[in-house]
C-alpha positions in Angstrom: 0.0 0.0 0.0 1.1 3.5 -0.7 -0.2 6.6 1.1 -0.8 9.8 -0.7 -1.2 13.0 1.3 -2.6 16.1 -0.2 -2.8 19.4 1.7 -6.1 21.2 1.6 -5.5 24.4 3.5 -7.3 26.5 0.9 -10.6 24.6 1.7 -10.1 25.2 5.4 -9.5 28.9 4.9 -12.5 29.2 2.6 -14.7 27.5 5.2 -13.5 30.0 7.9 -13.7 33.0 5.5 -10.1 33.8 6.2 -7.4 35.1 4.0 -3.8 33.7 4.0 -2.8 37.0 5.7 -5.4 36.4 8.5 -4.1 32.9 9.1 -0.5 34.2 9.2 -1.5 36.8 11.8 -3.3 34.2 14.0 -0.8 31.3 13.6 2.6 33.1 13.5 3.4 31.2 10.3 4.8 33.5 7.6 2.4 34.4 4.8 4.9 33.2 2.2 5.0 29.7 3.9 1.2 29.6 4.0 0.9 30.5 0.3 3.2 27.5 -0.6 1.4 25.1 1.8 -1.0 23.4 -0.6 1.7 23.0 -3.3 4.4 21.6 -1.0 5.2 18.0 -0.3 7.0 18.8 2.9 5.6 20.7 5.9 7.4 21.7 9.1 5.7 20.1 12.1 5.5 23.5 13.9 3.7 25.0 10.8 1.1 22.2 10.8 0.6 22.4 14.6 0.3 26.2 14.5 -2.2 26.1 11.7 -4.2 23.4 13.3 -4.3 25.4 16.6 -5.3 28.7 14.9 -8.0 27.2 12.7 -9.3 24.5 15.0 -8.9 22.0 12.1 -8.2 18.4 12.6 -5.4 16.7 10.7 -8.0 14.9 8.5 -9.5 18.4 7.5 -6.1 19.9 6.7 -4.8 16.9 4.7 -6.5 14.4 2.5 -4.9 11.0 3.0 -5.5 8.2 0.4 -4.3 4.6 0.4 -3.6 3.2 -3.0 -2.1 -0.1 -4.1 1.3 0.1 -5.7 1.8 -1.4 -9.1 3.5 -4.8 -9.0 6.7 -4.9 -11.0 
């Protein structure tokens, strides 16, 4: 099995009616880091924790996790 993790911060912000700047102010994470969040494959633990705390989002809301079967070679 292979796990695919896709960030979905944009959906969380939309639900809250917040801009990236507002999240930056509330979380302490730089606006530039927030703007790259959904397009990045790596995330600093403290960014994720700060964003979760500021938004009240659970991990499952902030990231879409899918299990797929790997192709057999």
